[in-house]
N, C-alpha and C positions, 0 to 999 in steps of 0.2 A: 840798172835794168840791163839784162843780157842783150847783145847786139841783134839777136834773131827774134826779139820780142818787142812788140809795139803796144803802148797803152793807147787804145782807141777812145775809151770813155772813162772818165772819173766824174761822176755826177752825184752831187749830194741831194738825196731825196727827202731827207728829214734831218733833225738835229744829230742823230746818231746812225744814220743809214745811208749807205753809198751803193751806187750801181757802178760796177767796174767791168770793162771789156778789154781783154788782151788778145792780141793777134800774133800768131807765129808767122813771121815774114818770109820764110823761105819755103819753096815747094820741094817736093821729093826730088832728090838728085840734083838740085840746083847748086848746092855747095856741099863739099865733103864733110865739113864740120857743122855749119849752121843749119843744114837741112834736118839734122837729127832732132828728135823730140826732146823737150826740155822740161824740167820741173822748176818751179819757183816757190819761194816762201813769201806769200802775200803779207804776212805779219811783218817780215823784215822790210819789204818794200814800202809799206804804209804805216810804219811804227809811229811816225809823227802825228798821225790822225787819231790814234788810240789803239786799244787792244781789240783784235778780232776775236769775238766770242764764238762765232760759228759762221757758216756761209751756206748759201743755196746757189747751185749752178742753175741758170735759167736758159731757156732757148734764146736765140739771137734777138728776138723782139722784146725780150724781158717781161713777157706777160704770163709765163707758165714755167714751173720748175721742169728742168730737163728730165727728171725721173718720171714725170707724169705724161710726157709726150708719147703719143701713140701714132705711128706712121700708118698711112693708108696703104693697103696692098690690093691690087686688082689684077685681073688677067686681060691682056691685050687681045685684039682681034686675031692675032697670030698665035694665040694660046700661050703666050709667054707671061711670066710673072713680072710685076713692076718692082719687086723687091731687089734692092741692090746691096750686096754684101760688101762693105768696105773694110772688113777685118784685115788687118795687116797692111792696108794701104795708108799713105800719109798725104794729106792735102793741106792746103792753107786752112788753119783753124782759127776761129774766133770764139773764145769762151767768154760767157757773160755770167757775172756773179752778183748776187745781192748780199751785201756784207753789213751786218749791224756791228757797231763798235762801242766799247766802253771807253769813254774819254778819260784821260789822265787828269 
């Protein structure tokens, strides 16, 4: 596992289904190398559990697919939008995945 990645959750939900949460451990500009975004191969990390057939990224609470999440948007009393554009910014991220496996 890369130094800037932390496995928060590895929870077996069923005989062939796992909930996995991984966290990027470094904030923006905290470290010249480790603050950079990373890509990982989940199949390589969890090959001993079985073959990953697909996965669904979930919201942090793991009760809804991330693709189905709709954020609320409202106008404040100062007539400002509540929308916050994080495009291009990098914060500490926690990604949550539901992963079904084919066992060997």
